[in-house]
C-alpha positions in Angstrom: -17.1 44.7 -35.0 -19.6 43.4 -32.5 -20.3 45.7 -29.5 -19.4 44.4 -26.0 -22.1 43.8 -23.5 -22.0 45.7 -20.2 -21.2 42.5 -18.3 -18.3 41.6 -20.7 -16.9 45.2 -20.4 -17.1 45.0 -16.6 -15.3 41.7 -16.6 -12.5 43.1 -18.8 -12.1 46.1 -16.6 -12.1 44.0 -13.4 -9.5 41.6 -14.8 -7.2 44.4 -15.8 -7.4 46.0 -12.3 -6.7 42.7 -10.6 -3.8 41.9 -12.9 -2.1 45.1 -11.9 -1.3 44.2 -8.3 2.0 42.7 -7.5 2.7 40.4 -4.6 5.4 42.8 -3.4 3.3 45.9 -3.5 1.4 47.3 -0.5 -2.0 45.8 -0.1 -5.0 47.9 1.1 -6.4 47.1 4.5 -10.1 47.7 4.1 -10.9 47.8 7.8 -8.8 50.9 8.5 -8.0 52.2 5.0 -4.2 52.1 5.6 -1.7 50.3 3.3 0.3 47.4 4.6 3.0 45.4 2.9 2.1 42.0 1.6 3.0 39.2 4.0 6.6 37.9 3.6 7.4 34.2 3.0 8.7 34.1 6.6 5.3 34.8 8.0 3.6 31.9 6.0 3.7 28.2 6.8 5.8 26.1 4.4 3.7 23.8 2.3 5.1 20.5 3.7 6.4 19.3 7.1 9.7 18.5 5.4 10.1 22.1 4.2 8.9 23.4 7.6 11.1 21.7 10.2 14.0 24.0 10.9 13.0 26.6 8.3 13.5 30.3 9.0 10.4 32.1 10.2 9.0 35.2 11.8 8.0 35.3 15.5 4.5 34.0 16.2 4.2 31.7 13.3 2.5 28.4 14.1 1.8 25.6 11.6 0.0 22.3 11.7 0.8 19.3 9.5 -1.1 16.1 9.3 0.4 12.6 9.2 -1.6 9.6 8.0 -1.3 6.9 10.6 -3.4 3.9 9.6 -7.1 4.8 9.8 -6.4 8.1 11.6 -4.3 11.2 11.2 -2.0 12.6 13.8 -1.0 16.3 14.0 2.5 17.8 14.1 2.8 21.4 15.3 5.7 23.6 14.2 6.2 26.9 16.2 8.7 29.7 15.4 11.4 29.7 18.1 14.4 32.0 17.8 13.7 32.5 14.1 13.4 28.8 13.2 10.4 26.5 13.1 10.6 23.8 15.8 8.3 20.9 15.3 6.7 18.5 17.8 4.5 15.4 17.2 2.8 13.0 19.6 6.2 11.3 20.2 8.0 14.5 21.1 10.3 17.1 19.6 11.4 16.3 16.0 15.1 17.0 15.2 15.7 18.8 12.0 16.1 16.3 9.1 14.0 13.6 10.8 10.5 12.5 9.8 7.3 12.6 11.7 6.4 9.4 13.6 3.0 7.7 14.1 2.5 7.1 17.8 0.6 3.9 18.6 -2.0 3.5 21.3 -5.3 4.8 22.3 -6.1 8.5 22.4 -8.9 7.8 24.9 -6.5 8.0 27.9 -5.9 11.8 28.3 -3.2 11.4 31.0 0.3 12.4 30.1 2.9 9.8 29.3 6.2 10.0 31.3 8.7 12.3 29.7 11.1 9.6 28.7 11.3 5.8 28.3 13.7 5.7 31.2 11.3 7.6 33.4 8.4 5.3 32.4 10.2 1.9 32.9 8.7 0.2 35.9 6.6 3.1 37.1 2.9 2.6 38.0 0.2 3.5 35.5 -3.6 3.3 35.6 -4.8 2.4 32.1 -4.1 -1.2 30.9 -2.9 -1.2 27.3 -1.9 2.4 27.3 1.1 2.8 25.0 3.6 5.7 25.2 5.9 6.2 22.3 9.4 7.7 22.4 11.8 8.7 19.7 14.5 6.1 19.6 17.9 5.9 18.0 18.6 6.4 14.3 18.8 3.2 12.3 22.2 2.6 10.7 20.9 0.1 8.2 18.2 2.5 6.8 19.5 6.0 6.5 17.0 8.6 7.8 14.9 6.1 9.6 14.4 6.7 13.3 13.2 3.9 15.6 10.1 4.2 17.7 10.6 2.9 21.3 7.6 2.3 23.5 6.2 1.6 27.0 2.9 -0.3 27.5 0.9 -0.2 30.7 0.5 -3.8 31.7 -0.6 -5.8 34.8 2.2 -6.0 37.3 1.1 -9.4 38.8 0.2 -7.8 42.1 -3.2 -6.2 41.2 -1.8 -3.0 39.8 -0.2 -1.8 36.5 3.3 -0.8 35.5 5.0 0.4 32.4 6.9 -2.3 30.5 9.2 -0.9 27.8 10.8 -2.1 24.7 12.9 -0.8 21.8 12.3 -1.3 18.1 15.0 -3.2 16.2 16.7 -2.0 13.1 16.0 -4.1 10.0 18.9 -6.2 8.8 21.2 -4.6 6.2 20.1 -5.2 2.6 
């Protein structure tokens, strides 16, 4: 039998010590020397946005999810409210079971969009081409698809700018 080197012996001992810990056992807090329980699943962000929106959570949990929107990514934030993760994207609050939406338009204009499409329609604005997106109605022809309504800041014909709004149309039934 060949003798083990000191490095190999150390590796075996370290592996056996690491393998003994269980995810449910208390974990040592090295800063204060006290033992604390391992974090519960409710205090960790779910892996995907689909799993997160509406999931049970512990107070204070905040999660970010990225959505690919053309050449850029947009962020969705989910925060624990009353024991459930509530998610918001650039379009607004996302009802449980609905998908994230890509909001069109420039991010260079840092002013807030009006709170709703109805509030925006015909109101004055300052940045020509600015697009504000709003969560529209569910599409009956494509289950689970939510339409993205919009308002664009356009010249009003009198030297100023106003929001002109439109609604996306559902695709025809298959």
